[in-house]
C-alpha positions in Angstrom: 6.1 5.4 17.0 4.3 2.9 19.1 6.3 0.8 21.6 5.2 -2.6 22.9 4.5 -2.9 26.5 5.0 -6.2 28.5 1.7 -7.6 27.4 2.3 -6.9 23.7 5.7 -8.5 23.8 4.4 -11.5 25.7 1.6 -12.1 23.1 4.0 -11.9 20.1 6.6 -14.1 21.8 4.0 -16.7 22.7 2.7 -16.6 19.1 6.2 -17.4 17.8 6.6 -20.3 20.2 3.1 -21.6 19.1 4.0 -21.4 15.4 7.4 -23.0 16.0 5.7 -26.1 17.5 3.1 -26.1 14.6 5.8 -26.0 12.0 7.7 -28.8 13.8 4.6 -31.0 13.8 3.9 -30.3 10.1 7.5 -31.1 9.1 7.3 -34.3 11.1 4.1 -35.3 9.4 2.0 -34.9 12.4 -0.1 -32.2 10.8 -1.6 -32.5 7.3 -1.3 -29.7 4.7 -5.0 -28.9 5.2 -4.4 -28.6 9.0 -1.3 -26.5 8.6 -2.6 -24.1 6.0 -4.8 -22.0 8.2 -2.1 -21.9 10.9 0.6 -20.6 8.5 -1.7 -18.1 6.9 -2.4 -16.6 10.3 1.3 -16.0 10.5 1.8 -14.4 7.1 3.2 -17.5 5.3 2.1 -18.4 1.8 3.3 -21.2 -0.4 4.3 -19.5 -3.7 5.6 -20.7 -7.0 9.2 -21.4 -6.0 9.3 -21.1 -2.2 7.3 -19.9 0.8 6.6 -16.2 0.9 6.5 -14.4 4.3 4.7 -11.1 4.5 5.9 -8.9 7.4 3.6 -6.4 8.9 4.7 -2.7 8.9 1.7 -1.0 10.7 0.7 2.2 8.8 4.1 2.0 7.1 6.3 3.2 10.0 9.7 1.7 10.8 12.4 2.5 13.2 16.0 2.2 11.9 16.5 -0.7 14.3 13.6 -2.5 12.6 14.8 -1.7 9.1 18.3 -3.1 10.0 16.6 -6.2 11.3 14.7 -6.6 8.0 18.1 -6.3 6.2 19.7 -8.9 8.5 16.8 -11.3 8.0 16.8 -10.9 4.2 20.5 -11.5 4.2 20.5 -14.4 6.5 17.4 -16.3 5.5 16.5 -15.1 2.0 18.5 -13.9 -1.0 19.6 -10.5 0.3 16.6 -8.4 -0.6 13.0 -7.7 0.3 10.0 -6.5 -1.6 7.9 -3.6 -0.3 4.2 -3.8 -1.2 1.3 -1.5 -1.8 0.0 -2.4 1.7 3.1 -0.8 3.2 4.4 -4.3 4.2 7.5 -6.1 3.2 7.7 -9.6 1.7 10.4 -12.2 1.6 10.2 -14.4 -1.5 12.7 -17.1 -0.7 12.7 -18.2 3.0 12.8 -21.9 3.8 9.9 -23.2 5.8 12.0 -24.6 8.5 13.5 -21.2 9.1 10.3 -19.2 9.4 9.9 -19.6 13.2 13.5 -18.3 13.6 12.6 -15.3 11.4 9.5 -14.6 13.5 11.6 -14.8 16.6 14.0 -12.3 15.3 11.2 -10.0 14.2 9.7 -10.2 17.7 13.1 -9.0 19.1 12.5 -5.6 17.5 8.7 -5.5 18.1 7.6 -6.8 14.7 5.5 -9.7 13.5 3.6 -11.3 10.6 0.4 -11.8 12.5 -2.7 -11.2 10.3 -0.9 -10.3 7.2 -2.9 -13.1 5.6 -6.0 -15.1 6.3 -9.6 -14.1 6.7 -9.1 -11.5 9.3 -8.4 -7.7 9.5 -5.2 -7.1 7.7 -2.5 -4.4 8.2 -4.2 -1.0 8.8 -2.7 1.5 6.4 -2.4 5.3 6.4 -1.2 8.3 4.4 2.6 8.1 4.1 2.6 11.9 4.8 0.8 11.3 8.1 1.8 13.8 10.7 3.7 16.1 8.4 1.2 17.0 5.6 0.4 20.7 5.5 -3.3 19.9 4.6 -3.8 17.4 7.4 -6.7 17.8 9.8 -5.2 15.4 12.3 -2.6 12.7 12.4 -4.3 9.4 11.5 -1.6 7.1 12.9 -2.9 7.1 16.5 -6.3 5.9 15.2 -4.5 3.3 13.0 -2.7 2.0 16.0 -5.9 1.9 18.1 -7.6 -0.1 15.2 -4.6 -2.4 15.0 -4.7 -3.2 18.7 -8.5 -3.7 18.6 -8.4 -6.0 15.6 -5.3 -8.1 16.3 -6.3 -11.5 17.5 -9.8 -10.3 18.2 -11.7 -13.6 18.5 -14.9 -12.2 17.1 -13.2 -11.3 13.8 -10.7 -14.1 13.4 -12.8 -16.2 11.0 -14.4 -13.6 8.7 -15.8 -14.7 5.4 -12.8 -13.2 3.6 -9.8 -10.9 4.3 -10.7 -7.3 5.5 -8.7 -4.1 4.9 -9.0 -0.7 6.6 -7.3 2.6 5.7 -7.4 5.9 7.5 -6.5 9.3 6.1 -6.3 12.7 7.8 -6.1 14.9 4.7 -8.6 16.1 2.1 -6.3 14.5 -0.5 -6.8 10.8 0.0 -3.3 9.4 -0.2 -4.4 6.2 1.5 -6.8 5.1 -1.3 -9.4 4.7 1.4 -12.4 4.4 -1.0 -11.1 1.1 -2.3 -10.9 -0.5 1.1 -13.4 -2.6 3.0 -13.6 0.2 5.5 -12.2 3.6 4.6 -12.0 6.3 7.2 -11.6 9.9 6.1 -11.2 12.5 8.8 -13.8 15.4 8.8 -14.7 18.2 11.1 -18.1 18.3 12.7 -20.4 21.2 13.1 -18.6 22.4 16.2 -15.1 21.8 14.8 -14.6 18.4 16.4 -12.7 15.7 14.6 -14.7 12.7 13.3 -14.8 10.3 10.3 -16.7 9.9 7.1 -17.0 6.2 6.8 -16.8 4.4 3.5 -17.7 0.7 3.2 -17.6 -2.0 0.5 -14.6 -0.8 -1.5 -12.2 -3.2 -3.1 -10.4 -4.3 -6.2 -9.7 -7.8 -7.3 -12.0 -9.8 -9.5 -14.9 -7.5 -8.8 -13.6 -3.9 -8.4 -16.0 -1.6 -6.5 -15.6 1.9 -5.1 -16.7 2.2 -1.5 -19.9 4.0 -0.6 -20.6 6.3 2.3 -22.3 4.4 5.1 -22.0 7.3 7.6 -21.3 11.0 6.9 -19.9 11.8 10.3 -18.8 9.4 13.0 -17.6 10.9 16.3 -14.3 9.6 17.5 -15.6 7.9 20.7 -17.8 5.7 18.4 -15.0 4.6 16.1 -14.5 1.1 17.4 -18.2 0.4 18.1 -19.2 1.4 14.6 -16.5 -0.7 13.0 -17.6 -3.6 15.2 -21.1 -3.1 13.9 -20.0 -3.2 10.3 -17.9 -6.3 10.9 -20.7 -8.1 12.7 -23.2 -7.5 9.9 -20.5 -8.7 7.4 -19.6 -11.7 9.6 -23.3 -12.7 9.9 -24.4 -12.3 6.3 -21.2 -12.4 4.2 -21.0 -15.4 1.8 -18.8 -18.3 2.8 -19.9 -20.6 0.0 -17.9 -18.9 -2.8 -14.5 -17.3 -2.3 -15.0 -14.9 -5.2 -18.2 -13.5 -3.6 -17.1 -13.5 0.0 -15.8 -9.9 0.3 -17.9 -7.3 2.1 -18.2 -5.4 -1.2 -20.4 -8.2 -2.6 -22.7 -8.0 0.5 -23.0 -4.2 0.2 -23.8 -4.5 -3.5 -26.4 -7.2 -3.0 -28.2 -5.5 -0.1 -27.7 -2.0 -1.4 -26.1 0.7 0.7 -29.4 1.9 2.2 -30.2 -1.6 3.6 -26.7 -2.2 4.6 -26.6 1.1 6.5 -29.9 0.2 8.2 -28.5 -3.1 9.4 -25.3 -1.5 10.6 -27.1 1.3 12.4 -29.4 -1.2 14.1 -26.5 -3.3 15.2 -24.7 -0.3 16.5 -27.7 1.1 18.4 -28.5 -2.4 19.8 -25.0 -2.9 21.1 -24.3 0.6 22.7 -24.7 -0.8 26.3 -21.7 -3.1 25.8 -19.9 -1.8 22.7 -16.2 -0.7 22.8 -16.1 3.0 23.5 -13.0 4.9 22.5 -12.4 7.2 25.5 -10.5 10.5 25.0 -7.9 9.4 27.5 -7.0 6.3 25.4 -6.7 8.4 22.3 -4.3 10.8 24.1 -2.4 7.9 25.5 -1.8 6.4 22.1 -1.2 9.9 20.6 1.8 10.3 22.8 3.6 7.6 20.8 3.3 9.9 17.8 4.4 13.2 19.2 6.4 15.3 16.8 10.2 14.8 17.0 12.5 17.5 18.4 12.3 19.8 15.4 14.6 22.8 15.3 13.3 26.3 14.8 14.3 26.9 11.2 13.3 29.1 8.3 12.5 27.7 4.9 15.3 28.1 2.4 15.7 27.5 -1.3 17.7 24.4 -0.9 18.2 24.0 -4.7 19.5 27.5 -5.3 22.9 27.5 -7.0 23.1 23.7 -7.0 23.7 21.5 -10.1 20.7 20.7 -12.3 20.7 17.1 -11.3 20.1 18.0 -7.7 17.5 20.6 -8.6 15.6 17.9 -10.6 15.8 15.4 -7.7 14.6 18.1 -5.3 11.6 18.9 -7.5 10.4 15.3 -8.1 11.6 13.4 -5.0 10.9 15.8 -2.1 7.6 17.1 -0.7 6.5 20.0 1.4 6.6 19.6 5.2 4.3 21.4 7.6 7.3 22.5 9.8 9.4 25.3 8.3 13.0 24.2 7.4 12.1 20.6 6.8 11.2 18.4 3.7 10.0 14.9 3.2 12.3 12.8 0.9 11.3 9.8 -1.2 13.8 6.9 -1.3 13.1 5.7 -4.8 12.8 2.0 -5.4 12.0 2.5 -9.1 15.4 2.9 -10.7 15.2 2.0 -14.4 16.3 -1.6 -14.8 15.3 -2.5 -11.2 12.3 -4.4 -9.9 9.7 -2.0 -8.5 9.6 -2.2 -4.8 12.7 -4.4 -4.3 15.5 -3.3 -2.0 18.7 -5.0 -1.1 19.9 -5.7 2.5 22.8 -3.4 1.9 20.5 -0.6 0.8 18.3 -1.1 3.8 21.3 -0.9 6.2 22.6 2.2 4.5 19.2 3.9 4.5 18.9 3.1 8.2 22.2 4.8 8.8 21.1 7.8 6.8 17.8 8.1 8.6 19.6 8.1 11.9 21.6 11.1 10.7 19.0 13.1 9.0 15.4 11.9 9.9 15.2 11.2 13.6 15.8 7.4 13.1 12.5 6.8 11.4 11.6 5.5 7.9 8.3 5.1 6.2 7.0 2.8 3.5 4.5 4.2 0.9 1.6 2.8 -1.1 3.6 3.3 -4.3 6.4 0.9 -3.2 8.9 3.5 -2.2 10.4 4.5 1.2 10.4 8.0 2.7 12.5 10.0 5.1 9.8 12.2 6.5 11.7 14.8 8.5 14.9 16.0 6.7 16.2 19.5 7.4 16.4 21.5 4.2 20.1 22.2 4.9 20.7 18.4 4.8 19.0 17.7 1.5 22.1 18.0 -0.6 24.0 15.5 1.5 20.9 13.2 1.6 20.7 13.3 -2.2 24.4 12.5 -2.6 24.0 9.4 -0.3 20.9 8.2 -1.9 22.5 8.7 -5.3 25.5 6.6 -4.2 23.0 3.8 -3.1 21.1 3.9 -6.4 18.0 5.2 -4.6 17.8 8.7 -6.0 16.2 8.3 -9.5 14.3 11.5 -10.0 11.2 9.9 -11.3 8.7 10.0 -8.4 5.2 10.7 -9.8 6.3 10.0 -13.4 5.3 7.1 -15.7 8.1 4.9 -14.6 7.3 5.3 -10.9 5.0 2.4 -11.5 3.4 -0.1 -9.1 3.9 -3.8 -9.8 3.1 -6.9 -7.9 5.7 -9.8 -8.1 3.7 -11.5 -10.8 4.4 -14.9 -12.3 8.0 -14.8 -11.4 7.1 -15.5 -7.8 3.4 -15.7 -7.1 1.5 -19.0 -7.5 -1.7 -17.2 -8.2 -0.4 -15.0 -11.1 -1.3 -15.5 -14.7 1.5 -13.4 -16.2 4.8 -11.8 -15.4 5.2 -8.2 -14.4 8.9 -7.8 -13.8 9.9 -8.2 -17.5 7.1 -5.9 -18.5 8.2 -3.2 -16.0 11.7 -3.3 -17.4 10.3 -3.1 -20.9 8.4 0.0 -20.0 11.5 1.5 -18.3 13.5 0.9 -21.5 10.7 2.5 -23.7 10.5 5.6 -21.5 14.1 6.0 -20.4 14.5 9.7 -21.3 13.9 11.7 -18.1 13.2 14.9 -20.0 10.5 13.1 -22.0 9.0 11.8 -18.7 8.9 15.2 -17.2 7.2 16.6 -20.3 4.5 13.9 -19.8 3.9 14.9 -16.2 1.9 12.9 -13.7 1.0 9.5 -15.1 0.3 6.6 -12.8 0.9 3.1 -14.1 -0.2 0.2 -11.9 0.3 -3.4 -12.9 -1.0 -6.7 -11.6 -0.2 -10.3 -12.7 -3.7 -11.6 -12.0 -7.2 -10.5 -11.1 -6.4 -10.3 -7.4 -5.1 -6.8 -8.2 -2.2 -6.6 -5.8 -0.8 -4.0 -8.1 -4.0 -1.9 -8.0 -4.3 -1.9 -11.8 -8.0 -0.9 -11.7 -7.2 2.5 -10.3 -4.1 3.4 -12.4 -4.3 6.2 -14.9 -3.0 3.4 -17.0 -3.7 -0.1 -15.7 -2.1 -3.3 -16.9 -3.5 -6.7 -16.0 -1.7 -9.9 -16.9 -4.0 -12.7 -18.3 -3.4 -16.2 -19.5 -4.5 -17.2 -22.9 -3.8 -20.9 -23.7 -0.6 -20.8 -21.8 0.6 -17.5 -23.2 1.0 -14.2 -21.3 -1.2 -11.4 -22.5 -2.0 -8.0 -21.0 -5.2 -6.1 -20.7 -4.9 -2.3 -20.7 -7.3 0.0 -18.8 -7.4 3.8 -18.8 -8.8 6.5 -16.5 -8.5 4.9 -13.1 -7.6 7.0 -10.2 -7.6 7.5 -6.4 -6.3 10.5 -4.4 -9.5 12.6 -4.2 -11.4 11.4 -7.3 -11.7 7.7 -7.2 -12.6 6.0 -10.5 -12.1 2.5 -12.0 -10.3 2.3 -15.3 -12.0 1.4 -18.6 -10.8 -1.5 -20.6 -9.4 -0.1 -23.9 -9.9 -3.2 -26.0 -8.4 -6.7 -26.6 -5.3 -7.6 -24.6 -1.9 -7.4 -26.2 1.1 -9.7 -26.1 4.0 -9.1 -23.7 6.3 -7.6 -26.2 3.6 -5.2 -27.3 2.9 -3.6 -24.0 5.5 -0.8 -24.1 4.7 0.1 -27.8 1.0 0.2 -26.9 1.7 2.5 -24.0 3.7 4.7 -26.4 0.8 5.0 -28.7 -1.5 5.9 -25.8 1.0 8.6 -24.6 1.3 9.9 -28.1 -2.5 10.6 -28.2 -2.2 12.4 -24.9 0.6 14.6 -26.1 -1.3 15.5 -29.2 -4.6 16.2 -27.6 -3.7 17.7 -24.2 -4.5 21.3 -23.3 -2.2 23.6 -21.4 -1.6 22.3 -17.9 -3.6 19.1 -18.3 -2.4 15.9 -16.7 -3.0 12.6 -18.5 -6.0 11.8 -16.4 -7.5 15.2 -17.1 -7.1 14.8 -20.9 -8.6 11.3 -20.7 -11.7 12.5 -18.8 -12.2 15.3 -21.3 -11.8 13.4 -24.6 -12.8 9.9 -23.4 -11.7 6.4 -24.4 -12.3 6.4 -28.2 -9.3 8.5 -29.4 -6.9 6.3 -27.4 -8.6 3.0 -28.6 -8.5 4.2 -32.2 -4.8 4.9 -32.0 -3.9 1.6 -30.2 -5.7 -0.7 -32.6 -5.2 1.1 -35.9 -1.7 -0.3 -35.9 -3.1 -3.8 -35.7 -5.5 -3.2 -38.5 -2.8 -1.8 -40.7 -0.6 -4.9 -40.0 -3.5 -7.2 -40.8 
């Protein structure tokens, strides 16, 4: 993984000292709330419903065990002993005291971490496929390019005051596990006519109040032009993006209003006009950064049937919670943060410490965060899988439900977030109780539930096979259901099934939806396949016939 040099460390340390003084002045009454707000946002600090929330950057989801232990220590010392892992591969603390935040940032800096640009109108944390570097279908490891983009965008004065926040994702595989088409810029690796690596560039994707799927602005971008072309996109956005209306300030609105052809014309003109001075990505720099992501010291092993002659419980965990690795003799292991009865994405300090110890033993001292709010040990020898399972089971992190209906995404919702309209945690537990039979879940197969507490869509509800959106109706919490959303190779926005339902009706409503799927599916069909074949109406008829009968 990338290691700071002296300049990196000096920049982060100076930023901590700067924010310490800003916080001191604010607490002393020398800075107003309006003056302090943009300063704290540039350091990842929000004021939420009950306390400040600090969002900590985990670039492209990669953590050393030293860093994970530091997160555990900080959560124990300054928060309530747990952290929340997000869909952007970051971690959030929900209960820090404002006066302690500079100390937290100083401790983060001691392990080469920070919260810079995890909020504010700037380029946010660059994300990648959680299987980067190990996926058998990968064209190239996207993490070096993510790191290059991170260094290019961090504290870049030209892009510090964008019209709105800006998100970039990079994927190196045909299967888009980074949800790149719903990002402001999505970069999908391709091979050119001579076999060289480049990028298909998507622009104008995003969720939130106005969900839009990104459009292709360039079919193939050579690697040397990566930064220059991204600069051109950002310059057009910075020049013409709206600043008079926060709800219409994202680049997706600009692309939609101009149309992709005109937007492409302007980007290409900006790119051509700046070639004499634009940032060119030299092969030597790519190779320099690539050295930080060299494969670990894999042993020469053969693939084995690690589940053979093991108990059924382990076999089930192996099937659902591990994934194929491109190196023989190894497997990727999900650390499940979705145990029934738990809050999706939450992890205690003790669990973080224990997983760090485990990663040191079985996965080269590295841990990854995923878009689905789980963790991953990416490089576990197959001969170590049984012991790994036993340890994760002891920690409550081995629930064999990865990829099932209860492996749901959920933002913190009204329980924490000042922007939320409705709670998500209670609904998640309601769903877990409704679908608590693992055999039943396995029969249902791959169903993605994604839930947000408001239109900001931090839970990505628009692209869930089943999406759940919390809405406020005269002070009561209601939930709008969508069906048919997806990412991972076929990006689609979900369709609203009908009127919203009350909180206690969410799980029974999902049950009726699932019942239609079970009755109408054909052999081998996933939920999303059945939905695409039969459409919305059969599901809608089943959901609301109950209400009609009751009326």
